[in-house]
C-alpha positions as CSV (number, residue, x, y, z in Angstrom):
1,X,125.7,-106.4,126.7
2,X,128.7,-104.2,126.4
3,X,130.0,-101.9,123.6
4,X,132.0,-103.4,120.7
5,X,135.7,-102.8,121.2
6,X,138.8,-102.9,119.1
7,X,139.3,-106.6,119.8
8,X,135.8,-107.3,118.4
9,X,136.6,-105.3,115.3
10,X,139.9,-107.3,114.8
11,X,137.9,-110.5,115.1
12,X,135.4,-109.3,112.6
13,X,138.2,-108.2,110.2
14,X,139.9,-111.6,110.4
15,X,136.6,-113.5,109.9
16,X,135.8,-111.3,107.0
17,X,139.0,-112.4,105.3
18,X,138.3,-116.1,106.0
19,X,135.1,-117.1,107.8
20,X,136.5,-120.6,108.4
21,X,139.6,-119.4,110.1
22,X,140.1,-121.4,113.4
23,X,139.5,-119.5,116.6
24,X,142.9,-120.6,117.8
25,X,144.5,-118.8,114.8
26,X,142.5,-115.7,115.5
27,X,143.5,-116.0,119.2
28,X,147.2,-116.2,118.3
29,X,146.8,-113.1,116.0
30,X,145.1,-110.9,118.6
31,X,146.6,-112.2,121.8
32,X,143.6,-113.9,123.4
33,X,142.8,-117.6,124.1
34,X,140.7,-119.7,121.7
35,X,137.8,-119.9,124.2
36,X,137.8,-116.1,124.6
37,X,137.6,-115.7,120.9
38,X,134.8,-118.3,120.7
39,X,132.9,-116.4,123.5
40,X,133.2,-113.1,121.6
41,X,132.1,-114.6,118.3
42,X,129.1,-116.2,120.1
43,X,128.2,-112.8,121.6
44,X,128.6,-111.0,118.2
45,X,126.2,-113.6,116.7
46,X,123.7,-113.3,119.5
47,X,123.8,-109.5,119.1
48,X,123.1,-109.8,115.4
49,X,126.4,-108.3,114.4
50,X,127.4,-111.5,112.7
51,X,124.5,-112.9,110.7
52,X,126.1,-115.9,109.0
53,X,129.3,-117.3,107.7
54,X,129.6,-117.7,104.0
55,X,132.1,-118.5,101.2
56,X,133.7,-116.5,98.4
57,X,133.5,-118.6,95.3
58,X,135.7,-117.8,92.3
59,X,132.9,-118.2,89.7
60,X,135.4,-117.8,86.8
61,X,136.6,-121.3,87.7
62,X,133.0,-122.6,87.3
63,X,132.1,-121.0,84.0
64,X,129.3,-119.2,85.7
65,X,128.3,-116.8,83.0
66,X,129.1,-113.3,82.0
67,X,129.7,-110.9,84.9
68,X,127.4,-107.8,84.4
69,X,126.8,-104.7,86.4
70,X,123.4,-103.2,85.8
71,X,122.0,-99.8,86.7
72,X,118.2,-99.6,86.7
73,X,116.1,-96.4,86.8
74,X,112.6,-97.2,87.9
75,X,109.6,-95.3,89.1
76,X,110.0,-94.6,92.8
77,X,106.9,-96.7,93.8
78,X,108.4,-99.8,92.2
79,X,111.8,-99.7,93.9
80,X,111.2,-102.0,96.8
81,X,109.3,-104.7,94.9
82,X,111.9,-104.7,92.1
83,X,114.8,-104.8,94.6
84,X,113.3,-107.9,96.2
85,X,112.7,-109.6,92.8
86,X,116.2,-108.8,91.6
87,X,117.7,-110.0,94.9
88,X,115.8,-113.3,94.6
89,X,117.3,-114.0,91.2
90,X,119.8,-116.8,91.4
91,X,122.4,-115.1,89.1
92,X,122.4,-111.9,91.1
93,X,125.1,-111.6,93.8
94,X,124.8,-108.0,95.1
95,X,122.0,-105.5,95.0
96,X,122.3,-101.8,95.9
97,X,119.7,-99.0,96.1
98,X,121.1,-95.5,95.7
99,X,119.9,-92.5,97.7
100,X,118.0,-91.2,94.6
101,X,116.2,-94.5,94.1
102,X,118.1,-96.3,91.4
103,X,118.8,-100.0,91.7
104,X,122.3,-101.2,90.9
105,X,123.1,-104.9,90.8
106,X,125.9,-107.3,90.0
107,X,125.3,-110.7,88.6
108,X,126.2,-113.3,86.1
109,X,124.1,-113.9,83.0
110,X,124.4,-116.6,80.3
111,X,126.7,-115.3,77.6
112,X,124.2,-115.5,74.7
113,X,121.1,-114.4,76.7
114,X,121.9,-111.2,78.6
115,X,119.1,-109.1,77.1
116,X,116.6,-112.0,77.4
117,X,117.6,-112.6,81.1
118,X,117.2,-108.8,81.9
119,X,113.9,-108.7,80.1
120,X,112.5,-111.5,82.2
121,X,113.9,-110.0,85.4
122,X,112.6,-106.5,84.8
123,X,109.4,-107.3,82.7
124,X,106.7,-106.5,85.3
125,X,108.0,-103.0,86.1
126,X,106.6,-100.1,84.3
127,X,108.8,-97.3,82.9
128,X,112.2,-99.1,83.5
129,X,115.4,-97.9,81.9
130,X,118.6,-99.8,82.4
131,X,122.3,-99.7,81.5
132,X,124.4,-102.9,81.3
133,X,128.2,-102.9,81.8
134,X,130.2,-106.1,81.1
135,X,132.7,-106.6,83.9
136,X,136.3,-107.7,83.2
137,X,137.4,-108.2,86.8
138,X,135.6,-108.2,90.1
139,X,137.0,-108.2,93.6
140,X,134.7,-108.1,96.7
141,X,136.4,-107.1,99.9
142,X,134.1,-106.2,102.7
143,X,135.8,-103.7,105.0
144,X,135.2,-102.5,108.5
145,X,137.1,-99.3,107.9
146,X,135.1,-96.3,108.9
147,X,132.7,-98.3,111.1
148,X,132.0,-97.3,114.7
149,X,132.1,-99.5,117.7
150,X,128.6,-98.8,119.0
151,X,125.2,-100.4,118.1
152,X,122.1,-98.2,117.5
153,X,118.9,-98.3,119.4
154,X,116.1,-99.9,117.3
155,X,113.5,-97.5,118.9
156,X,115.1,-94.1,119.1
157,X,118.4,-94.3,117.2
158,X,120.7,-93.4,120.1
159,X,123.9,-95.2,120.7
160,X,123.6,-98.4,122.8
161,X,126.2,-98.6,125.5
162,X,126.9,-101.1,128.3
163,X,123.6,-100.2,130.0
164,X,121.7,-101.3,126.9
165,X,119.3,-104.1,126.3
166,X,119.1,-106.8,123.6
167,X,116.0,-108.7,122.7
168,X,115.3,-111.5,120.2
169,X,111.9,-110.9,118.6
170,X,110.7,-113.4,116.0
171,X,114.3,-114.6,115.5
172,X,115.7,-111.1,114.9
173,X,118.1,-109.4,117.4
174,X,117.2,-105.8,118.3
175,X,119.3,-103.5,120.5
176,X,117.9,-100.8,122.8
177,X,119.6,-98.0,124.7
178,X,117.3,-98.5,127.7
179,X,114.5,-100.7,129.0
180,X,111.8,-98.1,128.2
181,X,112.8,-98.0,124.5
182,X,112.7,-101.8,124.5
183,X,109.2,-101.8,126.1
184,X,107.9,-99.2,123.6
185,X,109.3,-101.1,120.6
186,X,107.9,-104.4,121.8
187,X,104.4,-102.9,122.5
188,X,104.3,-101.3,119.1
189,X,105.5,-104.6,117.5
190,X,102.8,-106.5,119.3
191,X,100.1,-104.1,118.2
192,X,101.3,-104.4,114.6
193,X,101.3,-108.2,114.9
194,X,97.7,-108.2,116.2
195,X,96.6,-105.9,113.4
196,X,98.2,-108.0,110.7
């Protein structure tokens, strides 16, 4: 495995704009061959940098409900469970957890049932306070600005360079700065699996 470079970042940016863009178009744009782009995309997928390709649907064309942005204040012990429950709701598109433990999410609710929908979504959490904002316009543009080229070691947090290791464990890609970090991580993982 080698470090991500500027070419990888260009490929990620172009795929972020259009995940179905042909590799030959990307190749023309960045000055590589189509097979070279294909190889890099395959490597980025194997490394876990690219998890999936998706679509951006203009829900306003589908009458998909009222766009709402909701800020939820919840007791700190309930944050993780509530985040999962909110994220699993079909109408929710994006979920964020702030550093101070609030959950913010964007979704689309039926126009006549916003309060009822939120009540059902948040009902089992104690001491929940929320604020709803109706959205007029939404634009989601994932950006790679400010990102670094390096991957982080799953064991120690150091930067993974060309000497690093990658391992697939239970279908998840993990990156390590060295073989000893990989060994420690895998040993701990195996102990946790045995104890579960």
